[in-house]
N, C-alpha and C positions, 0 to 999 in steps of 0.2 A: 504493500499500500504507500503510496506516495499525494504526502499532502505540500501546498502549493499558497505562499503565502505572499501579495503583495504589498509594497509600501512606497511611502514618498511624495502620494498626491497629493493636491492641494489645490489653493486656490491661489491664482498669478496674475499679472498683468503681462499682457502685451508685449512680449523682446525680453520677458523673462526666461532664466532656465529651473528645470528640473531635472531629478535624476530620483529614479521609480527603482526598488531593490525587489527581485523573487527571489524568494528562498525556499528550498525544496527539502524535504525531509522523509525520509522512510528508509528501510532496511533494504536497500542495493545498495550493492559496489561497483555499479556501470555507474559509466555519466552520462547527463539526458542530452538528448537533442531539446531545446530548448527557441520559444517563440513567445514572441507578447504578440498581441493583438488590441484591439478598441472598438468601441463601438459607440456612438457619436447618438442622439435621442432619433429616433423615426428612420436609423438609415442603417445595414446591413454591416456586420463585424469583418473589420478590417484587418488586414498585414499588417507590421508595421514591420518586426526587423526577428532576427532569426541567428542563432547562434550553434554551428553542428557539435555532434558530438566529441569531438577531438579538439576542438576552439580553431580549427582552421579556417571555418568557411563562415561569413557572415551576411548577412542578406539584409537588405533594407527596401519596403515600399516604395513607392515613387513616389506618394504624397507626404513622406518627409523625407526624403535622399539629399545629403546635406546637410541635416540639422538635426542628425539622430546618432548618439554609438553605442554599438550595443559591446559590455563585457563580462566577462566573469572573472570573478574574484580565485578561482578553485579549479583544478582538473577536474573533476567531476562538473561541473555547470550548477553545484549548489545554490550559490549564490550568484546569481546575475545581474547585473546592472542595467537601464537602460536611459541612456543624456539625452532629457531633451532641448533642445534648444534655441533660442526666436522663436517661441512658443506665439501664436496668434491664436483667436479662436475658433478656428477651424479644427485645432487639436482639442477643444475641448470636448469628452467622453470619457467611458469606463474604461481603463487601461486592467486588458489582462492577461495574464503572464500561464504558460502551457506547453507542456514537457511530454517526452514518450524517452523512451527506451530505446527504440527502432535508431538503426547509424541511417537507413537508406530511406527517405519516407520518399512517398508516390508525388507527395506533392507538399511542398515545406509552406507553402505561400497559406496551405491548406489547415482549417478547424479542424476537419475530422481526421487531419495524419495525426494530430494529438491524440494522447491517452489520458492527460489528465491536467483539471485547469484548477489555477485560484479564484477568489470569490470577485478580485478582481479591486483596481482603488482606483478614485475618483478624481481627475482633471476635469479643472475652471480654469478657461481662462478670458478674463473680462479685457475690453478692448478702452 
């Protein structure tokens, strides 16, 4: 069983930065593949960023590319950070962390590729 907890969300002004943290816990020694998604009110869930289980491959959604950086605190990806810079009102959403023990995902940008999800952390950006 794997539990994911997101933290770091909040209310910020346009142009500000935030760092979100995803912390995974569970009885596994295998590294996780981790993805960040977000969902704004009335909109579909959107892929934000992902990191492969070996940490070598990073990916970003088109809407955040250049403003977001994903990183890991350890080789298991049990603590993964999402640095959000130059935030705008369009970034307002609930941000979710997702993980899987699979190393080869059919589509890393699809939520269906992940087995475990956190409850989310809310980011609100005022203009």
